[in-house]
All heavy atoms as TSV, in Angstrom:
chain	resi	resn	atom	element	x	y	z
A	1	GLU	N	N	42.947	68.277	90.795
A	1	GLU	CA	C	41.561	67.843	90.726
A	1	GLU	C	C	41.340	66.643	91.639
A	1	GLU	O	O	42.214	65.800	91.771
A	1	GLU	CB	C	41.181	67.469	89.300
A	1	GLU	CG	C	41.170	68.640	88.350
A	1	GLU	CD	C	40.661	68.257	86.965
A	1	GLU	OE1	O	39.909	67.274	86.853
A	1	GLU	OE2	O	41.019	68.953	86.028
A	2	ALA	N	N	40.160	66.550	92.192
A	2	ALA	CA	C	39.810	65.402	93.021
A	2	ALA	C	C	39.460	64.222	92.124
A	2	ALA	O	O	38.912	64.386	91.038
A	2	ALA	CB	C	38.634	65.741	93.913
A	3	THR	N	N	39.801	63.033	92.592
A	3	THR	CA	C	39.426	61.816	91.871
A	3	THR	C	C	38.486	61.017	92.755
A	3	THR	O	O	38.088	61.473	93.823
A	3	THR	CB	C	40.675	60.969	91.534
A	3	THR	OG1	O	41.272	60.531	92.752
A	3	THR	CG2	C	41.675	61.758	90.712
A	4	ALA	N	N	38.168	59.814	92.332
A	4	ALA	CA	C	37.262	58.981	93.118
A	4	ALA	C	C	37.884	58.574	94.444
A	4	ALA	O	O	37.196	58.410	95.440
A	4	ALA	CB	C	36.868	57.743	92.320
A	5	THR	N	N	39.199	58.422	94.472
A	5	THR	CA	C	39.853	57.922	95.680
A	5	THR	C	C	40.742	58.939	96.378
A	5	THR	O	O	41.067	58.765	97.540
A	5	THR	CB	C	40.708	56.686	95.339
A	5	THR	OG1	O	41.654	57.050	94.327
A	5	THR	CG2	C	39.836	55.548	94.853
A	6	GLU	N	N	41.159	60.004	95.681
A	6	GLU	CA	C	42.081	60.971	96.271
A	6	GLU	C	C	41.477	62.367	96.267
A	6	GLU	O	O	40.853	62.791	95.290
A	6	GLU	CB	C	43.388	60.996	95.500
A	6	GLU	CG	C	44.165	59.695	95.599
A	6	GLU	CD	C	45.510	59.783	94.899
A	6	GLU	OE1	O	46.022	60.909	94.727
A	6	GLU	OE2	O	46.035	58.729	94.523
A	7	ALA	N	N	41.686	63.089	97.375
A	7	ALA	CA	C	41.218	64.471	97.470
A	7	ALA	C	C	42.109	65.368	96.613
A	7	ALA	O	O	43.256	65.040	96.314
A	7	ALA	CB	C	41.254	64.934	98.922
A	8	GLY	N	N	41.574	66.506	96.235
A	8	GLY	CA	C	42.334	67.486	95.473
A	8	GLY	C	C	42.411	68.786	96.249
A	8	GLY	O	O	41.990	68.876	97.402
A	9	SER	N	N	42.964	69.819	95.624
A	9	SER	CA	C	43.005	71.131	96.280
A	9	SER	C	C	42.921	72.215	95.221
A	9	SER	O	O	43.198	71.989	94.048
A	9	SER	CB	C	44.287	71.276	97.102
A	9	SER	OG	O	45.416	71.287	96.255
A	10	LYS	N	N	42.527	73.413	95.674
A	10	LYS	CA	C	42.464	74.557	94.774
A	10	LYS	C	C	42.793	75.805	95.584
A	10	LYS	O	O	42.697	75.825	96.807
A	10	LYS	CB	C	41.089	74.689	94.124
A	10	LYS	CG	C	39.957	75.032	95.088
A	10	LYS	CD	C	38.639	75.195	94.368
A	10	LYS	CE	C	37.527	75.523	95.373
A	10	LYS	NZ	N	36.264	75.737	94.710
A	11	HIS	N	N	43.221	76.855	94.886
A	11	HIS	CA	C	43.491	78.124	95.550
A	11	HIS	C	C	43.127	79.268	94.616
A	11	HIS	O	O	43.000	79.075	93.403
A	11	HIS	CB	C	44.963	78.226	95.977
A	11	HIS	CG	C	45.902	78.433	94.823
A	11	HIS	ND1	N	46.345	77.402	94.039
A	11	HIS	CD2	C	46.461	79.556	94.320
A	11	HIS	CE1	C	47.144	77.878	93.101
A	11	HIS	NE2	N	47.226	79.184	93.246
A	12	GLU	N	N	42.954	80.440	95.174
A	12	GLU	CA	C	42.663	81.638	94.386
A	12	GLU	C	C	43.898	82.513	94.393
A	12	GLU	O	O	44.597	82.625	95.396
A	12	GLU	CB	C	41.466	82.384	94.981
A	12	GLU	CG	C	40.169	81.599	94.900
A	12	GLU	CD	C	38.990	82.355	95.511
A	12	GLU	OE1	O	39.176	83.495	95.976
A	12	GLU	OE2	O	37.896	81.792	95.538
A	13	GLU	N	N	44.150	83.142	93.248
A	13	GLU	CA	C	45.334	83.984	93.108
A	13	GLU	C	C	44.964	85.270	92.386
A	13	GLU	O	O	44.255	85.239	91.375
A	13	GLU	CB	C	46.407	83.223	92.331
A	13	GLU	CG	C	47.696	83.970	92.186
A	13	GLU	CD	C	48.763	83.138	91.496
A	13	GLU	OE1	O	48.636	81.905	91.426
A	13	GLU	OE2	O	49.717	83.749	91.016
A	14	CYS	N	N	45.435	86.409	92.902
A	14	CYS	CA	C	45.189	87.705	92.278
A	14	CYS	C	C	46.064	87.833	91.034
A	14	CYS	O	O	47.270	87.583	91.079
A	14	CYS	CB	C	45.506	88.837	93.265
A	14	CYS	SG	S	45.281	90.488	92.552
A	15	THR	N	N	45.458	88.226	89.926
A	15	THR	CA	C	46.221	88.364	88.682
A	15	THR	C	C	47.020	89.664	88.644
A	15	THR	O	O	47.914	89.805	87.832
A	15	THR	CB	C	45.277	88.315	87.462
A	15	THR	OG1	O	44.306	89.354	87.591
A	15	THR	CG2	C	44.585	86.968	87.359
A	16	VAL	N	N	46.722	90.622	89.531
A	16	VAL	CA	C	47.437	91.898	89.543
A	16	VAL	C	C	48.676	91.832	90.442
A	16	VAL	O	O	49.793	92.098	90.017
A	16	VAL	CB	C	46.495	93.049	89.983
A	16	VAL	CG1	C	47.254	94.358	90.076
A	16	VAL	CG2	C	45.320	93.158	89.038
A	17	CYS	N	N	48.462	91.455	91.718
A	17	CYS	CA	C	49.573	91.489	92.669
A	17	CYS	C	C	50.167	90.120	92.954
A	17	CYS	O	O	51.229	90.010	93.557
A	17	CYS	CB	C	49.137	92.134	93.979
A	17	CYS	SG	S	47.943	91.150	94.916
A	18	GLY	N	N	49.504	89.032	92.544
A	18	GLY	CA	C	50.016	87.694	92.764
A	18	GLY	C	C	49.705	87.109	94.129
A	18	GLY	O	O	50.178	86.025	94.454
A	19	TYR	N	N	48.905	87.798	94.958
A	19	TYR	CA	C	48.554	87.292	96.279
A	19	TYR	C	C	47.758	86.008	96.135
A	19	TYR	O	O	46.867	85.899	95.308
A	19	TYR	CB	C	47.732	88.334	97.055
A	19	TYR	CG	C	47.206	87.821	98.381
A	19	TYR	CD1	C	48.042	87.725	99.482
A	19	TYR	CD2	C	45.885	87.426	98.515
A	19	TYR	CE1	C	47.577	87.250	100.694
A	19	TYR	CE2	C	45.395	86.947	99.715
A	19	TYR	CZ	C	46.250	86.859	100.806
A	19	TYR	OH	O	45.776	86.379	101.997
A	20	GLN	N	N	48.118	85.002	96.953
A	20	GLN	CA	C	47.427	83.717	96.908
A	20	GLN	C	C	46.726	83.462	98.232
A	20	GLN	O	O	47.334	83.612	99.292
A	20	GLN	CB	C	48.407	82.577	96.650
A	20	GLN	CG	C	49.037	82.611	95.289
A	20	GLN	CD	C	49.956	81.402	95.077
A	20	GLN	OE1	O	50.071	80.528	95.919
A	20	GLN	NE2	N	50.593	81.373	93.923
A	21	LYS	N	N	45.472	83.071	98.159
A	21	LYS	CA	C	44.758	82.626	99.358
A	21	LYS	C	C	45.197	81.209	99.684
A	21	LYS	O	O	45.743	80.496	98.838
A	21	LYS	CB	C	43.245	82.646	99.138
A	21	LYS	CG	C	42.655	84.029	99.049
A	21	LYS	CD	C	41.137	83.933	98.961
A	21	LYS	CE	C	40.497	85.299	98.970
A	21	LYS	NZ	N	39.027	85.199	98.900
A	22	ALA	N	N	44.948	80.793	100.907
A	22	ALA	CA	C	45.303	79.434	101.327
A	22	ALA	C	C	44.536	78.418	100.484
A	22	ALA	O	O	43.390	78.646	100.082
A	22	ALA	CB	C	44.985	79.243	102.803
A	23	ALA	N	N	45.175	77.290	100.234
A	23	ALA	CA	C	44.551	76.231	99.438
A	23	ALA	C	C	43.366	75.633	100.194
A	23	ALA	O	O	43.369	75.541	101.407
A	23	ALA	CB	C	45.571	75.145	99.120
A	24	VAL	N	N	42.361	75.264	99.442
A	24	VAL	CA	C	41.154	74.648	99.990
A	24	VAL	C	C	41.092	73.218	99.456
A	24	VAL	O	O	41.306	72.974	98.268
A	24	VAL	CB	C	39.893	75.441	99.562
A	24	VAL	CG1	C	38.636	74.770	100.073
A	24	VAL	CG2	C	39.982	76.871	100.013
A	25	GLU	N	N	40.770	72.264	100.334
A	25	GLU	CA	C	40.714	70.863	99.925
A	25	GLU	C	C	39.404	70.557	99.211
A	25	GLU	O	O	38.339	71.004	99.612
A	25	GLU	CB	C	40.846	69.950	101.143
A	25	GLU	CG	C	40.885	68.479	100.762
A	25	GLU	CD	C	41.086	67.576	101.953
A	25	GLU	OE1	O	41.915	67.902	102.821
A	25	GLU	OE2	O	40.394	66.543	102.001
A	26	ILE	N	N	39.511	69.791	98.146
A	26	ILE	CA	C	38.345	69.281	97.419
A	26	ILE	C	C	38.230	67.806	97.794
A	26	ILE	O	O	39.150	67.035	97.539
A	26	ILE	CB	C	38.513	69.421	95.897
A	26	ILE	CG1	C	38.791	70.867	95.515
A	26	ILE	CG2	C	37.290	68.893	95.172
A	26	ILE	CD1	C	39.189	71.031	94.059
A	27	PRO	N	N	37.139	67.386	98.427
A	27	PRO	CA	C	37.030	65.977	98.861
A	27	PRO	C	C	36.940	65.026	97.671
A	27	PRO	O	O	36.497	65.389	96.586
A	27	PRO	CB	C	35.752	65.945	99.680
A	27	PRO	CG	C	34.977	67.142	99.258
A	27	PRO	CD	C	35.965	68.163	98.782
A	28	ALA	N	N	37.380	63.791	97.902
A	28	ALA	CA	C	37.285	62.753	96.878
A	28	ALA	C	C	35.818	62.511	96.547
A	28	ALA	O	O	34.946	62.612	97.404
A	28	ALA	CB	C	37.939	61.468	97.375
A	29	THR	N	N	35.541	62.196	95.310
A	29	THR	CA	C	34.158	62.009	94.869
A	29	THR	C	C	33.568	60.699	95.373
A	29	THR	O	O	32.363	60.587	95.533
A	29	THR	CB	C	34.063	62.031	93.331
A	29	THR	OG1	O	34.872	60.980	92.805
A	29	THR	CG2	C	34.515	63.366	92.784
A	30	GLY	N	N	34.404	59.691	95.583
A	30	GLY	CA	C	33.926	58.422	96.127
A	30	GLY	C	C	33.338	57.479	95.108
A	30	GLY	O	O	33.107	56.328	95.388
A	31	GLU	N	N	33.092	57.915	93.902
A	31	GLU	CA	C	32.521	57.049	92.878
A	31	GLU	C	C	33.425	57.069	91.650
A	31	GLU	O	O	33.605	58.106	91.033
A	31	GLU	CB	C	31.123	57.521	92.477
A	31	GLU	CG	C	30.114	57.459	93.599
A	31	GLU	CD	C	28.740	57.928	93.158
A	31	GLU	OE1	O	28.486	57.987	91.942
A	31	GLU	OE2	O	27.930	58.228	94.030
A	32	PRO	N	N	34.004	55.944	91.290
A	32	PRO	CA	C	34.851	55.921	90.097
A	32	PRO	C	C	34.022	56.161	88.838
A	32	PRO	O	O	32.877	55.717	88.748
A	32	PRO	CB	C	35.452	54.519	90.099
A	32	PRO	CG	C	34.538	53.703	90.938
A	32	PRO	CD	C	33.898	54.644	91.926
A	33	GLN	N	N	34.575	56.855	87.915
A	33	GLN	CA	C	33.900	57.126	86.651
A	33	GLN	C	C	34.166	55.982	85.692
A	33	GLN	O	O	35.307	55.714	85.337
A	33	GLN	CB	C	34.401	58.447	86.050
A	33	GLN	CG	C	34.123	59.642	86.920
A	33	GLN	CD	C	32.634	59.938	87.028
A	33	GLN	OE1	O	31.883	59.706	86.092
A	33	GLN	NE2	N	32.219	60.424	88.171
A	34	VAL	N	N	33.116	55.303	85.275
A	34	VAL	CA	C	33.235	54.202	84.332
A	34	VAL	C	C	32.880	54.738	82.952
A	34	VAL	O	O	31.779	55.243	82.746
A	34	VAL	CB	C	32.283	53.034	84.711
A	34	VAL	CG1	C	32.398	51.901	83.712
A	34	VAL	CG2	C	32.579	52.570	86.119
A	35	PRO	N	N	33.809	54.643	82.013
A	35	PRO	CA	C	33.507	55.163	80.677
A	35	PRO	C	C	32.434	54.338	79.988
A	35	PRO	O	O	32.364	53.114	80.165
A	35	PRO	CB	C	34.839	55.063	79.934
A	35	PRO	CG	C	35.596	54.009	80.659
A	35	PRO	CD	C	35.143	54.067	82.092
A	36	GLY	N	N	31.571	54.997	79.234
A	36	GLY	CA	C	30.538	54.297	78.493
A	36	GLY	C	C	31.120	53.560	77.305
A	36	GLY	O	O	32.197	53.883	76.815
A	37	THR	N	N	30.428	52.552	76.839
A	37	THR	CA	C	30.913	51.766	75.708
A	37	THR	C	C	30.503	52.376	74.373
A	37	THR	O	O	31.038	52.015	73.340
A	37	THR	CB	C	30.370	50.334	75.767
A	37	THR	OG1	O	28.941	50.397	75.710
A	37	THR	CG2	C	30.806	49.635	77.029
A	38	GLY	N	N	29.528	53.276	74.406
A	38	GLY	CA	C	29.042	53.851	73.169
A	38	GLY	C	C	27.951	53.015	72.520
A	38	GLY	O	O	27.388	53.392	71.514
A	39	VAL	N	N	27.668	51.854	73.086
A	39	VAL	CA	C	26.625	50.978	72.548
A	39	VAL	C	C	25.334	51.271	73.295
A	39	VAL	O	O	25.262	51.125	74.499
A	39	VAL	CB	C	27.013	49.490	72.706
A	39	VAL	CG1	C	25.889	48.594	72.226
A	39	VAL	CG2	C	28.292	49.211	71.965
A	40	ASP	N	N	24.345	51.699	72.565
A	40	ASP	CA	C	23.059	52.024	73.171
A	40	ASP	C	C	21.961	51.492	72.262
A	40	ASP	O	O	21.234	52.241	71.624
A	40	ASP	CB	C	22.943	53.542	73.357
A	40	ASP	CG	C	21.763	53.926	74.217
A	40	ASP	OD1	O	21.245	53.055	74.934
A	40	ASP	OD2	O	21.353	55.092	74.156
A	41	SER	N	N	21.866	50.162	72.166
A	41	SER	CA	C	20.994	49.541	71.172
A	41	SER	C	C	19.526	49.576	71.543
A	41	SER	O	O	18.677	49.558	70.678
A	41	SER	CB	C	21.420	48.099	70.932
A	41	SER	OG	O	21.229	47.354	72.113
A	42	GLN	N	N	19.184	49.582	72.822
A	42	GLN	CA	C	17.800	49.591	73.281
A	42	GLN	C	C	16.999	48.479	72.614
A	42	GLN	O	O	16.022	48.704	71.906
A	42	GLN	CB	C	17.163	50.948	73.039
A	42	GLN	CG	C	17.873	52.073	73.760
A	42	GLN	CD	C	17.281	53.418	73.449
A	42	GLN	OE1	O	16.435	53.530	72.578
A	42	GLN	NE2	N	17.734	54.431	74.148
A	43	ALA	N	N	17.419	47.252	72.861
A	43	ALA	CA	C	16.811	46.083	72.226
A	43	ALA	C	C	15.323	45.983	72.514
A	43	ALA	O	O	14.537	45.595	71.641
A	43	ALA	CB	C	17.525	44.819	72.686
A	44	THR	N	N	14.893	46.355	73.711
A	44	THR	CA	C	13.477	46.263	74.054
A	44	THR	C	C	12.642	47.175	73.156
A	44	THR	O	O	11.568	46.785	72.685
A	44	THR	CB	C	13.273	46.647	75.529
A	44	THR	OG1	O	14.118	45.826	76.337
A	44	THR	CG2	C	11.834	46.459	75.952
A	45	LEU	N	N	13.133	48.371	72.914
A	45	LEU	CA	C	12.424	49.302	72.039
A	45	LEU	C	C	12.281	48.729	70.636
A	45	LEU	O	O	11.203	48.768	70.041
A	45	LEU	CB	C	13.147	50.646	71.997
A	45	LEU	CG	C	12.624	51.662	70.981
A	45	LEU	CD1	C	11.205	52.079	71.331
A	45	LEU	CD2	C	13.534	52.858	70.897
A	46	TRP	N	N	13.382	48.165	70.105
A	46	TRP	CA	C	13.338	47.622	68.748
A	46	TRP	C	C	12.401	46.414	68.663
A	46	TRP	O	O	11.685	46.243	67.665
A	46	TRP	CB	C	14.745	47.255	68.273
A	46	TRP	CG	C	15.574	48.481	68.033
A	46	TRP	CD1	C	16.648	48.894	68.748
A	46	TRP	CD2	C	15.367	49.472	67.022
A	46	TRP	NE1	N	17.119	50.079	68.248
A	46	TRP	CE2	C	16.355	50.457	67.184
A	46	TRP	CE3	C	14.451	49.613	65.996
A	46	TRP	CZ2	C	16.437	51.569	66.361
A	46	TRP	CZ3	C	14.536	50.734	65.171
A	46	TRP	CH2	C	15.518	51.693	65.352
A	47	LEU	N	N	12.385	45.583	69.694
A	47	LEU	CA	C	11.465	44.444	69.682
A	47	LEU	C	C	10.012	44.891	69.753
A	47	LEU	O	O	9.139	44.321	69.090
A	47	LEU	CB	C	11.785	43.497	70.841
A	47	LEU	CG	C	13.082	42.694	70.700
A	47	LEU	CD1	C	13.368	41.930	71.986
A	47	LEU	CD2	C	13.002	41.763	69.510
A	48	ALA	N	N	9.734	45.938	70.529
A	48	ALA	CA	C	8.373	46.470	70.620
A	48	ALA	C	C	7.937	47.051	69.273
A	48	ALA	O	O	6.792	46.854	68.833
A	48	ALA	CB	C	8.284	47.521	71.712
A	49	LEU	N	N	8.831	47.761	68.610
A	49	LEU	CA	C	8.495	48.316	67.287
A	49	LEU	C	C	8.265	47.209	66.258
A	49	LEU	O	O	7.363	47.310	65.420
A	49	LEU	CB	C	9.613	49.250	66.816
A	49	LEU	CG	C	9.714	50.578	67.554
A	49	LEU	CD1	C	10.964	51.328	67.116
A	49	LEU	CD2	C	8.475	51.427	67.300
A	50	LEU	N	N	9.072	46.153	66.328
A	50	LEU	CA	C	8.878	45.028	65.417
A	50	LEU	C	C	7.519	44.371	65.650
A	50	LEU	O	O	6.780	44.081	64.700
A	50	LEU	CB	C	10.003	44.002	65.602
A	50	LEU	CG	C	9.884	42.729	64.784
A	50	LEU	CD1	C	9.962	43.040	63.297
A	50	LEU	CD2	C	10.961	41.743	65.198
A	51	ALA	N	N	7.169	44.150	66.916
A	51	ALA	CA	C	5.878	43.535	67.243
A	51	ALA	C	C	4.726	44.417	66.773
A	51	ALA	O	O	3.727	43.914	66.238
A	51	ALA	CB	C	5.786	43.288	68.747
A	52	ALA	N	N	4.848	45.714	66.945
A	52	ALA	CA	C	3.792	46.634	66.511
A	52	ALA	C	C	3.636	46.604	64.993
A	52	ALA	O	O	2.507	46.602	64.474
A	52	ALA	CB	C	4.096	48.043	66.999
A	53	SER	N	N	4.755	46.577	64.277
A	53	SER	CA	C	4.647	46.562	62.815
A	53	SER	C	C	4.048	45.253	62.313
A	53	SER	O	O	3.266	45.241	61.359
A	53	SER	CB	C	6.017	46.802	62.174
A	53	SER	OG	O	6.894	45.735	62.452
A	54	VAL	N	N	4.373	44.138	62.961
A	54	VAL	CA	C	3.773	42.850	62.583
A	54	VAL	C	C	2.271	42.871	62.858
A	54	VAL	O	O	1.469	42.413	62.038
A	54	VAL	CB	C	4.468	41.684	63.336
A	54	VAL	CG1	C	3.695	40.384	63.183
A	54	VAL	CG2	C	5.897	41.517	62.827
A	55	ALA	N	N	1.879	43.441	63.976
A	55	ALA	CA	C	0.451	43.515	64.312
A	55	ALA	C	C	-0.299	44.390	63.316
A	55	ALA	O	O	-1.392	44.028	62.853
A	55	ALA	CB	C	0.285	44.059	65.725
A	56	VAL	N	N	0.254	45.531	62.955
A	56	VAL	CA	C	-0.406	46.426	61.994
A	56	VAL	C	C	-0.511	45.752	60.635
A	56	VAL	O	O	-1.551	45.841	59.963
A	56	VAL	CB	C	0.355	47.769	61.895
A	56	VAL	CG1	C	-0.107	48.593	60.718
A	56	VAL	CG2	C	0.212	48.544	63.196
A	57	THR	N	N	0.536	45.052	60.226
A	57	THR	CA	C	0.497	44.341	58.938
A	57	THR	C	C	-0.578	43.254	58.967
A	57	THR	O	O	-1.326	43.082	57.997
A	57	THR	CB	C	1.869	43.714	58.636
A	57	THR	OG1	O	2.853	44.745	58.636
A	57	THR	CG2	C	1.877	43.016	57.294
A	58	GLY	N	N	-0.676	42.530	60.069
A	58	GLY	CA	C	-1.698	41.491	60.188
A	58	GLY	C	C	-3.099	42.054	60.122
A	58	GLY	O	O	-3.977	41.501	59.457
A	59	VAL	N	N	-3.332	43.185	60.778
A	59	VAL	CA	C	-4.651	43.820	60.746
A	59	VAL	C	C	-4.968	44.295	59.328
A	59	VAL	O	O	-6.080	44.112	58.822
A	59	VAL	CB	C	-4.714	44.987	61.755
A	59	VAL	CG1	C	-5.956	45.835	61.542
A	59	VAL	CG2	C	-4.658	44.466	63.183
A	60	ALA	N	N	-3.986	44.889	58.663
A	60	ALA	CA	C	-4.208	45.389	57.303
A	60	ALA	C	C	-4.540	44.243	56.350
A	60	ALA	O	O	-5.447	44.356	55.510
A	60	ALA	CB	C	-2.976	46.156	56.822
A	61	LEU	N	N	-3.822	43.152	56.461
A	61	LEU	CA	C	-4.103	41.998	55.591
A	61	LEU	C	C	-5.468	41.381	55.911
A	61	LEU	O	O	-6.184	40.950	55.014
A	61	LEU	CB	C	-3.002	40.940	55.729
A	61	LEU	CG	C	-1.639	41.313	55.144
A	61	LEU	CD1	C	-0.614	40.226	55.437
A	61	LEU	CD2	C	-1.751	41.568	53.645
A	62	GLY	N	N	-5.820	41.358	57.177
A	62	GLY	CA	C	-7.127	40.826	57.562
A	62	GLY	C	C	-8.261	41.667	57.002
A	62	GLY	O	O	-9.283	41.134	56.541
A	63	LEU	N	N	-8.104	42.984	57.052
A	63	LEU	CA	C	-9.139	43.868	56.494
A	63	LEU	C	C	-9.237	43.737	54.994
A	63	LEU	O	O	-10.318	43.785	54.414
A	63	LEU	CB	C	-8.843	45.326	56.878
A	63	LEU	CG	C	-9.041	45.676	58.353
A	63	LEU	CD1	C	-8.599	47.105	58.606
A	63	LEU	CD2	C	-10.502	45.488	58.741
A	64	ARG	N	N	-8.079	43.554	54.344
A	64	ARG	CA	C	-8.088	43.431	52.884
A	64	ARG	C	C	-8.808	42.141	52.476
A	64	ARG	O	O	-9.592	42.130	51.524
A	64	ARG	CB	C	-6.652	43.432	52.353
A	64	ARG	CG	C	-6.594	43.326	50.844
A	64	ARG	CD	C	-5.191	43.354	50.335
A	64	ARG	NE	N	-4.734	44.751	50.329
A	64	ARG	CZ	C	-3.555	45.144	49.909
A	64	ARG	NH1	N	-2.687	44.234	49.484
A	64	ARG	NH2	N	-3.218	46.395	49.895
A	65	ARG	N	N	-8.556	41.060	53.196
A	65	ARG	CA	C	-9.231	39.780	52.880
A	65	ARG	C	C	-10.734	39.887	53.150
A	65	ARG	O	O	-11.541	39.343	52.416
A	65	ARG	CB	C	-8.652	38.657	53.723
A	65	ARG	CG	C	-7.317	38.207	53.270
A	65	ARG	CD	C	-6.805	37.046	54.075
A	65	ARG	NE	N	-5.465	36.672	53.689
A	65	ARG	CZ	C	-4.727	35.796	54.284
A	65	ARG	NH1	N	-5.201	35.173	55.380
A	65	ARG	NH2	N	-3.524	35.525	53.877
A	66	LYS	N	N	-11.103	40.620	54.202
A	66	LYS	CA	C	-12.496	40.767	54.533
A	66	LYS	C	C	-13.236	41.579	53.466
A	66	LYS	O	O	-14.367	41.279	53.124
A	66	LYS	CB	C	-12.623	41.458	55.883
A	66	LYS	CG	C	-13.962	41.343	56.540
A	66	LYS	CD	C	-13.917	41.904	57.932
A	66	LYS	CE	C	-15.160	41.529	58.708
A	66	LYS	NZ	N	-15.133	42.027	60.077
A	67	GLN	N	N	-12.578	42.596	52.924
A	67	GLN	CA	C	-13.204	43.427	51.885
A	67	GLN	C	C	-13.304	42.676	50.555
A	67	GLN	O	O	-14.188	42.927	49.765
A	67	GLN	CB	C	-12.384	44.703	51.683
A	67	GLN	CG	C	-12.503	45.684	52.811
A	67	GLN	CD	C	-11.606	46.896	52.607
A	67	GLN	OE1	O	-10.804	46.937	51.686
A	67	GLN	NE2	N	-11.755	47.875	53.482
A	68	ALA	N	N	-12.373	41.765	50.274
A	68	ALA	CA	C	-12.371	41.024	49.021
A	68	ALA	C	C	-13.504	40.009	48.953
A	68	ALA	O	O	-13.924	39.599	47.883
A	68	ALA	CB	C	-11.030	40.312	48.843
A	69	LYS	N	N	-14.046	39.589	50.078
A	69	LYS	CA	C	-15.125	38.586	50.071
A	69	LYS	C	C	-16.438	39.176	49.706
A	69	LYS	O	O	-16.954	40.091	49.705
A	69	LYS	CB	C	-15.221	37.922	51.443
A	69	LYS	CG	C	-14.077	37.000	51.692
A	69	LYS	CD	C	-14.258	36.309	53.022
A	69	LYS	CE	C	-13.116	35.349	53.271
A	69	LYS	NZ	N	-13.270	34.639	54.492
């Protein structure tokens, strides 16, 4: 298999007679694969949801006070 820095190769082989075609080079990908950390908190999304819930609560309380008068 090809990696980020080293080329690889592959070949085709007949399963009946065993004839093999010449190997073909697979070029290096050029980009190292960085494993993910598994952390996907999306802090901006959570802060936006918090702000929206605070705003809705404030509007609801304001309407309730207005109706009580």
